[in-house]
N, C-alpha and C positions, 0 to 999 in steps of 0.2 A: 195865543194872542187872538184877539177878536178883530173883526173888520173895523170896528171903531178905532182900535189901536193902530191899525194899518193906515187908516185915513187921517189920524192925528198928525202924521208927518214926522214922527220921531226919527232921529238920525239913524237908528238901527231898526230895520224893518224885516218882517217875515210875512209870508202869506198866511191866510187862515188855514187851519188844520185840514179842511176838506180838499185843499189843493196841494197838500204835502207831496213833495217830490221823493221818490223812493231811492234810498242810498244806504250803504252799510260799510263798516270797516272790515278790511281783510288784511291779515298779516302777510307782509312781504318776506320772501325767503332770500338768503344770501346777500343781504345788503351790508355795506360797510358801517362801522359804528356811528359815523357822523351823519348818515343818511336815515331819514325817517323810516321806521320799520312797519308802518301801516299805510295801506292804500285805501282810499275811498272809492268804491265801485258804485256806479249809478246807472240810471236808465238810458243815458245817451252814449256811454262809453263802449257799448257792444261787447263787454266782457262776459257778463252772465247770460245775456240773451241777445237775439238779433234786434235791431232797431228799425222800426218802420218809419218812413219819412213823416207820417202824420204825428209821430211822437216828437220828432224834432220840431215841427211847426207848433205843436201844442205847448211844448216846454218853452220855446222862445217867446210865444205869446204870453204865457203865464209869468215869466220873469220880467218881460217888458211891462206888462200891466201892473205887476207888483211895484216896479220901480217908478212908473209914471203916474200912478194913481194919486199919491199924496199931493195936496194943493201947493206945497212948497218945493216940489221937485224942480230941478234945473235941467232943461232939455240939453242934451249933449249935441255937439256937431259931428262927432265921430265916436265909434266904439273901438276899444283897444283890447284885444284878446291875447292870452298868454299861451305860448307853446308848452306842452302839447295839449294838455287837458282842457284848456280854454278855447280851443279852436271851434269845436262844434257848438258850444253854448253861444259863442260870439256870432257865428253864422246864423244860428237860430234867432237870436235877438235882432240881428240885422234884418232878417226876413220879416220879423214881426213889426219892427219899428220903421222900416224903410230908410235906415241910416247906413252910411258907408262904414266900413271897418278897416282897421289895420291890425296886424299881428306882430307881437314881439316873439323873436325866435332865438333859439340857442345856436344860432349860426353867426359867426363873426365874419361879416362880409365887407369888402372894400367899397363902401357906399358912403355918400355924404350924409350929414345930419344923423349920424349914428349916436345912440345913447346906450350906455351899459349900466345894468343894475344886476343884483345878485339874488339867487334863490338859495339861501344858505343850507337848506336841508337836502338838496338834490345832489346826485352824482356829478352832474355838470352844472356848476353854479352860475356861470355867466349867461346872461340873457340880454338881448339887444333890441332896441326899437330903431326904426329907420324912418326917415322923412321928417320934414319940418312941421312940427305940430304947434309951434309958437302961436299964441293968440287964439287957440281953439279950446273948446270945452270938450273934455274926454270923459266917457264913462268906461271904466275898466270892467271887463267881463272875464270871469274864470269859472272853472267847474267847482272848485272847493277852496275854502279858506280854513286854515288851522291856527297857526300862530300869528299870521298877518305880517310876518317879517318881509316876505317877498314883495307883497303889495306896498308896504311902507317904504321899502327901498325904491320901488317904481314911482310912487307918489313923489318922493323927494327929488328924483331925477327929472320927472316931468315938470314939477314946480320950478326947478332951476332953469328949465327951458321955456319959461313963461307960458306953461300950459295950465289951464284951470281944470282940476280933477273934480268933476261933478259928483262922483260917487263910485261905488263898486257894486256890481250885480253878480252874485254867485249862486250856483245851484244849491250848494251845500255848505253849511257852517259846521265844522267839527269843533264843538265846544271844549274838547279836551285841551285845545291849544290856547284858549282864552284871547282870541284876536280882538274882540270888541273894544276893550280899554285902549289898546294901541291905536286903533282907527279913530276912536273918539278923541284921543289926544291930538290927532292930526286934523280933526274937524272934517272927516270924510264920511258921509253916510254909507251904510252897508245895507244891501237888500239881498235876502236869501229866500230860496223856496223851501228849505227844510233845515233842521238842526239835528245833529247826532250828539 
């Protein structure tokens, strides 16, 4: 994809190749049949190598710039990251954008304004958002997207709560899962730093 493609503001965006984010698929061992047997490892997760704070800042800036560069982007009021892989990318984008963030957790807590959605391919499928987000514009941030089912479930729950989902910003798109058509059908733009 060229810089012109990025600037054209298409609903599905990636950054130019020279900014590609490093990631790869690794087989997971000992997972139940309903659980995805592949894990995407990448520059921020600290699995293959140590992560320098400058890498966190650089990655957050690259993802925020890729998201906010097109002329038709909608500025969010808040970022919403997903437990657990989306935490570091969310913090990185918050630092780059100077926006506040919230996190969705796999913790069922006795708190008001709790919303439940599912992550179908995970061992623990229930995920919860907390706090009243009604009337806000939210940019969802995560580390990777494969099928898009988790994010589609979250988008549905947020919209039912009068939240405007401005888009999704992910470090990696695993094209094996074909998530783009699902997100296009929901009218939600996707921005990624790299595709596998």
